[in-house]
Backbone bond lengths (Angstrom), bond angles and torsions (degrees), N, CA, C in turn:
res aa  C-N    CA-C-N  psi(-1)  N-CA   C-N-CA  omega(-1)  CA-C   N-CA-C  phi
1 X - - - 1.408 - - 1.488 107.89 -
2 X 1.412 106.04 -50.64 1.653 106.77 -179.76 1.413 115.56 -59.21
3 X 1.247 117.47 -37.36 1.485 125.96 -176.84 1.641 109.86 -64.51
4 X 1.203 109.61 -38.00 1.586 122.28 179.89 1.619 104.99 -58.29
5 X 1.318 108.57 -55.39 1.483 115.92 -175.56 1.555 113.09 -57.26
6 X 1.362 111.52 -40.86 1.414 120.92 -178.96 1.425 113.72 -61.12
7 X 1.352 118.56 -40.40 1.520 127.70 179.38 1.522 104.65 -65.32
8 X 1.358 116.89 -43.46 1.353 118.95 -173.83 1.531 115.94 -62.53
9 X 1.490 107.46 -41.74 1.437 112.58 177.03 1.553 115.98 -62.71
10 X 1.243 109.27 -41.02 1.551 121.07 176.41 1.472 109.24 -54.21
11 X 1.277 111.48 -45.26 1.537 119.76 -173.25 1.504 106.06 -65.72
12 X 1.393 111.91 -40.14 1.512 117.71 -178.21 1.416 107.63 -67.01
13 X 1.356 123.46 -39.50 1.350 131.30 -177.74 1.675 110.91 -63.72
14 X 1.209 113.59 -42.15 1.455 123.85 175.43 1.433 110.30 -61.21
15 X 1.192 118.43 -46.93 1.533 123.25 -178.67 1.535 111.76 -66.06
16 X 1.366 122.02 -32.31 1.433 123.57 -174.76 1.536 104.00 -76.34
17 X 1.268 120.02 -38.14 1.487 121.28 178.74 1.470 114.83 -63.56
18 X 1.357 113.58 -45.14 1.447 115.67 173.53 1.550 114.62 -57.19
19 X 1.520 107.94 -37.35 1.430 110.67 -175.51 1.599 110.09 -69.81
20 X 1.358 110.47 -33.53 1.494 114.96 179.07 1.622 105.95 -63.84
21 X 1.294 110.66 -45.92 1.446 108.81 -174.28 1.567 117.06 -65.75
22 X 1.279 111.42 -35.91 1.398 122.08 177.60 1.448 112.28 -63.78
23 X 1.358 112.54 -42.64 1.516 127.56 178.35 1.546 100.46 -60.32
24 X 1.306 116.97 -58.63 1.532 118.85 -177.21 1.435 114.28 -50.85
25 X 1.429 112.12 -48.82 1.544 112.62 179.19 1.455 112.59 -63.65
26 X 1.266 114.27 -33.90 1.466 114.32 -179.05 1.449 112.16 -66.11
27 X 1.330 119.40 -46.30 1.405 128.34 -177.71 1.559 107.71 -64.32
28 X 1.328 115.04 -37.90 1.502 119.74 177.96 1.579 109.96 -62.11
29 X 1.429 112.05 -47.19 1.412 117.11 -177.13 1.452 110.97 -68.13
30 X 1.326 125.74 -33.93 1.302 133.29 -178.15 1.572 111.47 -72.17
31 X 1.355 109.85 -42.59 1.496 112.40 174.19 1.531 115.14 -68.68
32 X 1.282 113.15 -38.25 1.437 118.03 177.00 1.569 110.58 -64.92
33 X 1.215 113.51 -42.80 1.498 119.53 -179.17 1.651 108.61 -65.25
34 X 1.338 114.68 -49.96 1.403 116.83 169.09 1.483 118.46 -54.20
35 X 1.337 117.26 -41.09 1.521 121.10 178.76 1.521 105.70 -66.60
36 X 1.250 122.70 -42.27 1.398 124.15 -176.54 1.476 108.79 -68.24
37 X 1.269 119.44 -40.68 1.505 122.49 178.81 1.508 109.12 -63.50
38 X 1.353 115.26 -46.27 1.414 115.74 -179.42 1.674 110.70 -68.83
39 X 1.280 115.14 -36.51 1.455 116.38 171.95 1.523 116.27 -56.17
40 X 1.368 106.46 -43.21 1.546 109.98 -176.03 1.587 104.27 -73.66
41 X 1.243 120.71 -38.02 1.451 115.63 179.28 1.526 113.82 -65.00
42 X 1.350 112.05 -36.97 1.401 113.61 175.64 1.419 115.58 -64.54
43 X 1.414 120.20 -35.08 1.476 128.53 -175.62 1.591 102.11 -69.72
44 X 1.301 115.96 -37.89 1.475 124.60 -172.96 1.650 104.49 -68.40
45 X 1.346 116.18 -47.20 1.373 123.51 179.01 1.563 109.39 -59.77
46 X 1.373 115.58 -41.51 1.447 116.12 179.27 1.447 112.66 -69.71
47 X 1.333 115.51 -41.54 1.493 116.69 175.64 1.546 111.67 -59.81
48 X 1.346 122.62 -45.44 1.292 123.02 174.52 1.418 113.89 -61.30
49 X 1.216 124.54 -35.99 1.424 125.28 178.87 1.519 110.02 -71.45
50 X 1.367 114.97 -38.05 1.413 120.37 174.98 1.554 114.58 -61.19
51 X 1.342 110.54 -43.51 1.507 112.05 -179.71 1.430 112.34 -73.36
52 X 1.373 119.70 -26.04 1.452 121.84 177.19 1.481 106.82 -63.45
53 X 1.407 112.49 -48.41 1.462 120.87 -175.01 1.518 107.39 -59.83
54 X 1.397 121.39 -43.05 1.513 124.75 -178.15 1.439 110.42 -64.91
55 X 1.457 117.97 -44.27 1.323 122.13 -177.69 1.592 112.17 -66.16
56 X 1.430 111.21 -36.32 1.481 114.74 178.25 1.581 108.35 -65.20
57 X 1.399 115.19 -45.60 1.405 118.88 -178.03 1.525 113.04 -62.77
58 X 1.362 115.43 -41.75 1.454 114.71 168.62 1.517 122.34 -55.18
59 X 1.295 113.10 -38.30 1.366 128.01 -178.45 1.543 104.13 -62.11
60 X 1.417 109.70 -55.79 1.609 113.54 -178.67 1.585 109.57 -57.64
61 X 1.354 116.37 -39.08 1.514 118.48 -176.89 1.572 107.09 -65.41
62 X 1.328 115.71 -50.45 1.561 115.48 173.28 1.462 112.11 -52.19
63 X 1.222 118.23 -52.67 1.586 118.99 -178.43 1.493 109.63 -54.10
64 X 1.339 116.86 -46.68 1.558 119.56 179.26 1.447 114.22 -60.76
65 X 1.469 110.17 -47.92 1.598 112.47 174.18 1.598 112.32 -54.17
66 X 1.351 116.01 -41.71 1.373 119.47 -178.47 1.510 108.37 -61.32
67 X 1.302 120.70 -49.59 1.387 125.78 -173.95 1.592 111.85 -67.33
68 X 1.321 116.85 -33.87 1.450 123.26 178.07 1.535 103.43 -70.67
69 X 1.345 118.60 -51.18 1.474 114.72 173.77 1.440 122.61 -50.24
70 X 1.380 113.04 -44.48 1.464 120.88 175.57 1.466 109.29 -60.00
71 X 1.413 119.44 -42.32 1.466 114.96 -174.81 1.582 109.62 -74.32
72 X 1.502 119.68 -33.91 1.219 111.61 169.52 1.493 124.77 -60.98
73 X 1.268 109.62 -37.06 1.569 117.71 174.78 1.656 108.72 -58.58
74 X 1.302 115.70 -41.38 1.546 118.80 178.82 1.576 108.38 -64.72
75 X 1.394 118.36 -35.91 1.427 120.50 -177.40 1.446 108.65 -71.83
76 X 1.351 118.47 -40.67 1.443 128.05 177.56 1.577 109.87 -57.86
77 X 1.282 107.83 -51.23 1.384 112.59 -175.88 1.592 116.33 -67.24
78 X 1.286 110.65 -22.14 1.436 117.77 177.61 1.601 107.21 -92.92
79 X 1.423 117.95 9.01 1.487 121.01 178.93 1.533 115.42 57.63
80 X 1.319 111.98 31.73 1.518 122.14 -179.25 1.548 108.51 -60.97
81 X 1.322 118.05 -33.54 1.469 123.20 -168.46 1.564 107.97 -88.63
82 X 1.299 119.06 -7.40 1.506 116.96 -176.46 1.487 111.04 -57.67
83 X 1.206 119.67 -34.63 1.540 121.60 -171.51 1.588 107.12 -79.08
84 X 1.337 116.92 -14.81 1.417 113.54 174.09 1.486 108.54 -89.99
85 X 1.319 120.73 -16.71 1.513 121.53 174.83 1.491 115.43 -105.61
86 X 1.467 110.47 5.52 1.463 116.20 -176.13 1.527 113.61 -50.10
87 X 1.415 115.29 -40.20 1.465 117.30 179.70 1.408 113.73 -63.90
88 X 1.302 122.36 -33.90 1.485 124.57 172.23 1.483 112.21 -64.92
89 X 1.388 114.83 -42.58 1.407 123.01 -177.24 1.494 106.44 -62.41
90 X 1.329 117.56 -54.41 1.508 119.27 174.46 1.383 116.15 -55.34
91 X 1.232 125.99 -36.55 1.483 128.83 176.02 1.587 107.74 -62.47
92 X 1.433 109.35 -47.35 1.521 111.42 176.33 1.539 113.74 -60.24
93 X 1.392 110.91 -38.65 1.533 107.78 -173.96 1.687 105.87 -75.40
94 X 1.321 112.12 -30.02 1.532 115.06 -179.75 1.518 107.40 -64.02
95 X 1.327 119.04 -40.35 1.373 127.99 -172.82 1.697 103.33 -64.33
96 X 1.362 107.52 -50.55 1.544 117.87 -177.25 1.570 107.26 -58.49
97 X 1.318 117.94 -43.54 1.370 127.05 179.96 1.586 110.22 -56.43
98 X 1.431 109.78 -59.12 1.426 116.08 174.21 1.546 118.66 -49.16
99 X 1.315 114.60 -42.78 1.406 121.48 177.60 1.471 111.87 -61.98
100 X 1.447 117.74 -45.85 1.367 128.36 176.68 1.543 108.89 -54.84
101 X 1.393 116.33 -52.12 1.468 125.07 -173.30 1.470 104.31 -66.46
102 X 1.228 123.34 -43.11 1.463 126.65 -179.36 1.626 108.94 -60.72
103 X 1.362 112.70 -40.76 1.423 120.15 -179.54 1.558 109.80 -68.28
104 X 1.325 110.98 -39.82 1.606 116.42 173.54 1.505 111.23 -61.40
105 X 1.286 113.83 -43.41 1.391 119.07 -174.46 1.597 110.56 -67.73
106 X 1.342 116.89 -34.75 1.374 118.87 168.38 1.475 124.02 -65.24
107 X 1.460 106.81 -33.27 1.531 114.00 -178.45 1.488 107.10 -84.66
108 X 1.310 121.50 -31.35 1.465 119.02 172.45 1.378 124.28 -77.17
109 X 1.310 130.61 131.41 1.356 128.13 -179.74 1.332 114.80 -58.74
110 X 1.377 121.92 140.44 1.527 121.86 -175.85 1.532 107.66 -78.83
111 X 1.288 115.19 140.61 1.466 120.19 -175.49 1.633 100.11 -74.51
112 X 1.385 110.27 130.63 1.477 113.35 178.64 1.634 113.80 -77.73
113 X 1.284 109.98 154.60 1.454 114.30 -178.86 1.472 111.39 -73.62
114 X 1.355 112.92 173.07 1.539 115.38 178.39 1.551 112.04 -67.55
115 X 1.332 113.15 -31.69 1.417 119.29 175.21 1.483 113.87 -59.00
116 X 1.349 110.88 -47.75 1.490 116.05 178.94 1.486 114.76 -71.07
117 X 1.297 119.00 -29.13 1.508 121.02 169.08 1.487 114.71 -65.45
118 X 1.436 115.78 -43.72 1.391 123.60 178.13 1.539 110.73 -59.83
119 X 1.259 114.64 -36.20 1.486 119.48 177.50 1.569 111.16 -68.16
120 X 1.255 112.28 -40.23 1.566 119.47 -178.11 1.538 110.20 -75.14
121 X 1.320 119.55 -43.80 1.442 120.74 -165.68 1.477 116.69 -110.08
122 X 1.286 116.40 -15.64 1.607 117.23 -171.11 1.563 105.97 -59.82
123 X 1.259 124.33 -23.35 1.434 120.84 -174.95 1.663 109.93 -62.35
124 X 1.247 114.24 -22.01 1.439 117.02 -176.29 1.514 113.06 -65.59
125 X 1.418 113.38 -18.25 1.445 116.08 179.60 1.432 108.81 -101.22
126 X 1.211 123.60 5.73 1.520 125.41 -172.21 1.560 107.87 -55.03
127 X 1.281 118.30 -43.70 1.512 120.29 -172.42 1.545 110.93 -106.44
128 X 1.371 120.92 7.82 1.390 125.42 -175.31 1.480 103.85 -102.83
129 X 1.310 113.76 82.67 1.511 124.97 173.65 1.503 112.50 -150.53
130 X 1.361 115.87 166.56 1.375 117.48 175.42 1.505 112.63 -154.02
131 X 1.206 119.88 135.34 1.505 121.65 177.16 1.509 112.61 -59.67
132 X 1.334 121.91 139.14 1.379 123.06 -177.10 1.608 111.69 -67.77
133 X 1.309 117.33 -11.10 1.491 117.65 -176.24 1.653 107.46 -89.12
134 X 1.352 113.96 -5.15 1.515 116.77 179.36 1.543 111.05 -63.33
135 X 1.359 111.76 153.27 1.465 117.72 174.00 1.420 115.35 -68.66
136 X 1.434 111.26 -20.08 1.522 115.63 -176.60 1.546 113.05 -101.26
137 X 1.376 114.37 12.68 1.432 113.95 -173.52 1.523 111.80 -64.76
138 X 1.253 120.75 -46.47 1.383 126.55 -173.10 1.597 107.47 -63.32
139 X 1.370 119.97 -36.82 1.367 116.90 172.85 1.457 115.42 -67.24
140 X 1.374 112.65 -34.46 1.512 118.89 179.16 1.416 116.52 -62.42
141 X 1.470 115.65 -48.13 1.491 118.94 176.30 1.505 116.93 -74.21
142 X 1.255 113.40 -4.01 1.530 119.63 177.39 1.532 107.68 -106.50
143 X 1.367 120.87 6.66 1.457 119.75 172.36 1.475 113.34 82.96
144 X 1.322 122.03 27.28 1.501 121.50 178.82 1.450 107.73 -104.69
145 X 1.410 117.50 109.15 1.385 120.91 -178.10 1.470 110.11 -97.95
146 X 1.316 110.15 84.30 1.554 118.98 -177.04 1.646 108.50 -86.14
147 X 1.387 111.64 169.35 1.546 112.27 -179.64 1.478 110.34 -64.10
148 X 1.361 114.40 -33.24 1.534 115.38 -178.51 1.439 112.29 -62.49
149 X 1.423 115.16 -41.24 1.432 120.22 -176.83 1.586 108.49 -68.60
150 X 1.338 113.89 -35.94 1.452 112.82 173.30 1.422 119.89 -61.04
151 X 1.425 108.52 -44.27 1.629 112.05 173.24 1.516 112.97 -62.07
152 X 1.356 114.28 -28.27 1.542 112.10 -175.10 1.594 102.75 -70.55
153 X 1.432 116.47 -38.90 1.417 113.42 -176.14 1.468 110.84 -71.40
154 X 1.295 119.30 -29.51 1.524 119.61 -179.56 1.492 104.85 -63.96
155 X 1.306 120.48 -50.74 1.350 125.20 -175.75 1.593 108.73 -53.16
156 X 1.361 117.69 -43.25 1.418 125.75 172.38 1.549 112.80 -41.44
157 X 1.413 109.45 -44.31 1.401 118.15 -167.32 1.532 114.33 -88.97
158 X 1.297 117.82 -15.50 1.451 124.79 -169.82 1.727 103.09 -73.20
159 X 1.227 112.88 126.94 1.427 120.47 174.90 1.567 113.40 -60.55
160 X 1.348 118.97 152.94 1.378 117.66 177.04 1.595 112.84 -65.63
161 X 1.453 113.00 -27.69 1.476 112.03 -173.59 1.532 107.15 -72.01
162 X 1.369 118.93 -20.59 1.389 120.48 -179.49 1.565 121.58 -82.90
163 X 1.412 106.36 -1.05 1.400 114.80 -175.58 1.691 109.01 -115.64
164 X 1.273 109.56 121.98 1.458 116.86 -175.41 1.589 106.41 -85.36
165 X 1.225 119.40 105.42 1.476 127.42 179.90 1.526 119.03 -105.79
166 X 1.412 110.66 131.43 1.404 115.30 -173.88 1.642 103.91 -115.39
167 X 1.238 117.07 -176.92 1.492 118.51 177.92 1.574 107.97 -69.55
168 X 1.298 121.46 -25.97 1.497 122.72 -173.36 1.509 113.69 -112.82
169 X 1.358 117.77 -24.09 1.458 122.26 -176.51 1.462 112.90 -149.32
170 X 1.443 114.81 173.72 1.501 117.75 166.94 1.449 109.28 -125.93
171 X 1.364 119.50 159.22 1.445 120.79 177.70 1.572 106.76 -131.77
172 X 1.307 115.96 134.62 1.502 122.34 169.97 1.435 109.48 -122.49
173 X 1.272 117.69 123.26 1.571 117.55 175.34 1.505 111.42 -63.62
174 X 1.424 110.63 153.48 1.461 114.90 179.45 1.495 109.08 -67.97
175 X 1.234 120.58 -36.02 1.449 117.17 -178.51 1.652 114.60 -66.93
176 X 1.379 108.87 -33.20 1.528 109.56 166.49 1.467 120.21 -65.75
177 X 1.359 114.83 -40.30 1.460 122.84 178.06 1.473 108.09 -61.13
178 X 1.316 117.70 -43.60 1.478 122.47 -173.32 1.603 111.18 -74.92
179 X 1.364 114.38 -27.96 1.413 117.45 173.82 1.512 112.94 -67.78
180 X 1.284 121.37 -41.19 1.378 128.46 172.35 1.496 117.32 -61.13
181 X 1.507 107.10 -42.81 1.496 112.77 179.01 1.564 111.63 -64.80
182 X 1.300 118.53 -33.85 1.540 120.05 -179.48 1.479 111.87 -69.39
183 X 1.300 115.82 -21.57 1.418 116.92 178.57 1.536 112.98 -78.41
184 X 1.288 111.66 -29.66 1.547 120.37 179.35 1.521 113.65 -88.16
185 X 1.397 116.87 -34.98 1.443 116.24 -169.73 1.509 106.12 -137.59
186 X 1.416 111.41 161.00 1.535 116.55 -170.51 1.524 102.39 -111.15
187 X 1.230 125.42 -0.48 1.549 119.87 178.87 1.512 111.32 -90.72
188 X 1.242 114.48 178.71 1.469 121.37 -175.65 1.544 111.29 -75.32
189 X 1.282 114.97 138.36 1.579 121.12 -174.69 1.540 107.50 -86.39
190 X 1.353 118.86 123.72 1.463 123.06 175.89 1.595 104.92 -124.37
191 X 1.317 115.75 109.94 1.515 121.26 -169.77 1.626 103.64 -69.87
192 X 1.214 115.12 140.84 1.531 123.30 174.00 1.540 105.87 -164.04
193 X 1.372 110.14 160.96 1.484 117.09 -178.86 1.483 113.16 -75.75
194 X 1.305 122.57 156.81 1.462 127.95 177.73 1.595 112.24 -157.76
195 X 1.261 115.07 173.99 1.428 118.75 178.42 1.546 111.41 -108.06
196 X 1.283 118.93 138.15 1.427 124.29 176.29 1.512 103.06 -114.35
197 X 1.285 118.82 89.24 1.424 129.53 -176.58 1.560 106.47 62.34
198 X 1.343 121.16 -110.44 1.351 124.67 177.36 1.534 116.35 -93.72
199 X 1.248 112.92 2.59 1.506 118.98 -179.43 1.449 116.48 -99.72
200 X 1.301 120.58 126.14 1.400 126.00 178.18 1.457 109.51 -81.15
201 X 1.353 115.50 116.70 1.567 118.19 -179.64 1.634 102.27 -107.40
202 X 1.297 111.93 107.46 1.457 114.84 176.98 1.467 114.91 -101.76
203 X 1.339 114.79 146.77 1.456 121.30 -179.65 1.458 104.07 -104.80
204 X 1.501 109.53 121.16 1.414 119.45 -179.80 1.626 103.99 -105.23
205 X 1.436 113.81 112.70 1.423 114.10 -174.91 1.495 112.52 -71.79
206 X 1.376 121.92 -33.37 1.404 123.16 -176.47 1.573 108.73 -64.50
207 X 1.330 118.20 -32.13 1.453 125.45 178.30 1.557 114.57 -88.35
208 X 1.350 112.17 -15.01 1.496 120.56 -172.19 1.532 108.81 50.28
209 X 1.328 110.98 54.51 1.520 111.17 -176.51 1.481 106.35 -154.33
210 X 1.339 113.66 159.30 1.550 122.73 171.44 1.426 105.27 -98.33
211 X 1.426 116.46 133.75 1.466 121.12 -177.60 1.624 104.91 -126.56
212 X 1.320 110.49 132.63 1.537 108.01 -177.48 1.606 109.76 -97.07
213 X 1.250 123.49 160.93 1.463 127.56 -179.66 1.464 104.32 -75.28
214 X 1.286 123.10 -35.23 1.404 125.42 180.00 1.578 103.86 -132.77
215 X 1.311 114.42 168.77 1.613 119.76 176.71 1.529 104.10 -61.37
216 X 1.349 107.10 134.71 1.578 116.66 175.77 1.467 110.70 -68.27
217 X 1.255 114.14 121.17 1.456 125.13 172.06 1.421 110.47 -104.76
218 X 1.263 125.17 108.28 1.468 125.40 -179.58 1.514 109.09 -63.39
219 X 1.204 119.92 137.34 1.494 127.30 -170.38 1.523 103.96 -81.00
220 X 1.323 122.56 151.07 1.344 134.40 171.58 1.649 98.09 -104.76
221 X 1.292 104.86 104.65 1.546 110.53 -173.11 1.609 114.14 -62.76
222 X 1.258 115.17 140.76 1.478 118.18 179.96 1.451 115.48 -96.18
223 X 1.296 115.49 27.10 1.414 121.28 -174.26 1.619 114.27 -111.78
224 X 1.343 119.41 128.70 1.432 121.96 173.55 1.552 108.16 -103.58
225 X 1.282 114.94 116.14 1.521 125.72 -166.29 1.600 103.95 -112.23
226 X 1.288 110.81 130.96 1.399 124.20 171.86 1.429 112.53 -121.48
227 X 1.406 122.44 124.97 1.377 126.62 177.11 1.442 110.93 -87.98
228 X 1.404 115.82 120.60 1.433 123.62 -172.29 1.579 113.82 -102.52
229 X 1.340 114.27 -18.56 1.432 119.44 -175.39 1.486 112.08 -165.42
230 X 1.353 116.92 140.92 1.540 122.24 174.57 1.495 106.25 -136.52
231 X 1.223 115.98 127.58 1.482 123.52 173.01 1.440 112.18 -120.08
232 X 1.395 119.97 132.66 1.472 126.54 -175.76 1.556 107.50 -119.89
233 X 1.280 116.27 117.25 1.424 121.39 173.84 1.488 109.69 -131.35
234 X 1.265 113.95 110.06 1.557 116.29 -176.68 1.457 111.95 60.47
235 X 1.321 112.89 -115.23 1.563 118.11 176.71 1.386 115.64 -103.65
236 X 1.464 113.00 1.38 1.581 113.35 176.15 1.424 115.76 -98.02
237 X 1.183 110.32 132.84 1.606 119.84 -174.70 1.514 105.01 -117.02
238 X 1.317 114.54 121.76 1.495 116.63 177.05 1.552 107.41 -115.65
239 X 1.394 113.52 126.59 1.381 121.05 -178.52 1.556 114.37 -113.91
240 X 1.219 120.94 125.15 1.595 123.68 -174.55 1.536 99.76 -109.87
241 X 1.384 110.06 127.11 1.483 113.32 175.47 1.607 110.91 -123.70
242 X 1.245 116.12 162.85 1.442 128.31 163.38 1.537 110.06 -114.00
243 X 1.404 119.37 110.98 1.319 122.78 -169.02 1.579 112.13 -115.66
244 X 1.303 113.44 133.35 1.463 118.73 -167.17 1.596 105.10 -122.66
245 X 1.283 115.57 110.01 1.376 122.00 -179.69 1.605 113.33 -93.02
246 X 1.226 115.93 118.95 1.650 115.38 -176.23 1.479 109.39 -93.43
247 X 1.326 116.89 126.11 1.434 121.19 179.34 1.545 103.70 -133.63
248 X 1.314 114.07 163.00 1.411 122.14 -178.83 1.526 113.40 -64.58
249 X 1.292 116.25 -45.54 1.561 118.91 -174.84 1.630 109.84 -88.14
250 X 1.313 115.92 -33.37 1.487 117.28 -172.37 1.586 107.60 -156.56
251 X 1.377 110.33 156.80 1.529 115.85 174.75 1.411 104.27 -108.24
252 X 1.465 113.77 149.68 1.372 124.67 179.42 1.563 112.16 -119.16
253 X 1.325 117.34 132.91 1.501 117.57 -178.71 1.694 104.83 -114.58
254 X 1.176 117.42 133.79 1.411 121.69 174.41 1.619 113.85 -132.16
255 X 1.323 113.98 134.74 1.523 117.97 166.04 1.442 105.72 -95.81
256 X 1.448 118.35 122.34 1.457 121.91 177.20 1.479 108.20 -129.11
257 X 1.203 117.05 143.41 1.525 128.00 179.59 1.523 106.48 -115.35
258 X 1.399 113.06 119.95 1.510 120.97 175.23 1.365 107.79 -102.88
259 X 1.324 121.46 142.60 1.366 132.60 179.43 1.590 107.28 -119.27
260 X 1.278 117.08 120.11 1.422 120.77 171.53 1.568 114.58 -120.75
261 X 1.363 106.85 136.79 1.516 107.75 -176.08 1.650 105.02 -116.10
262 X 1.281 116.42 125.95 1.491 114.35 -173.88 1.494 111.11 55.74
263 X 1.310 117.63 31.87 1.468 121.71 175.87 1.453 113.90 73.85
264 X 1.414 119.04 19.84 1.435 121.87 -179.41 1.435 108.20 -126.65
265 X 1.355 117.76 139.04 1.530 119.77 -166.84 1.571 107.59 -71.88
266 X 1.402 115.22 121.50 1.315 115.49 -178.58 1.553 110.53 -104.96
267 X 1.325 116.88 -30.59 1.430 119.96 179.71 1.503 116.59 -164.80
268 X 1.233 126.66 164.21 1.466 122.43 169.40 1.567 103.50 -145.98
269 X 1.342 116.86 154.72 1.334 125.10 -178.88 1.544 110.18 -141.97
270 X 1.348 113.98 150.88 1.510 119.09 167.78 1.355 112.53 -82.53
271 X 1.365 115.52 123.65 1.492 127.04 -172.73 1.610 108.06 -67.00
């Protein structure tokens, strides 16, 4: 009987230990599960909070970018940035100005050089000269354009073929003389006698001719002429010269200014 009770007590003790063990395992599992659940919940809360902060931060950044963009637009609309790009604008204006100037230079005729003007207009002075031995020389170099000086220049220009020369005299018809006169001068021709150096050139009305006292010998002028300036304005051509008259005893220098209107001699003056 006693042995039977002892076995039963042992049996009961074994069962209690197993129960404790099972209970301990159960509590451990439950605690672990509860801990994991709480940890997972905590992680989810943290993630949600973090996502909320990121979203809020992104929203703030977007709002700031929109505000900055709007402010930049207002500044641009107010042309605030022009001063920073002024250099480029100035360069663009300068380039445009240069292009316009180049276009104007191409459109406007180029001003000819003095050499080009001399080549074009120097012929106007081919017959405008006088020997320093002439009775009219002082009037000439002092700018007095008398009729006698005009006739002197006309005779310079008449070709030898238009002068009828004999052993004792020469004859030039009035028509011939007038034709050459009208090439050089624009005023009315009034025939009269004059002197060509030492030769008396008389106008004979009944013959309508000029007759010389001796055969006409065209002078070889003793002047060296240098053109120093030519101005052209419309039909008026002004030629400035430096003239050197060579003589045996002394040399003479004169600055003379000749004015041609429509290529005809209008006046000349001593500078």
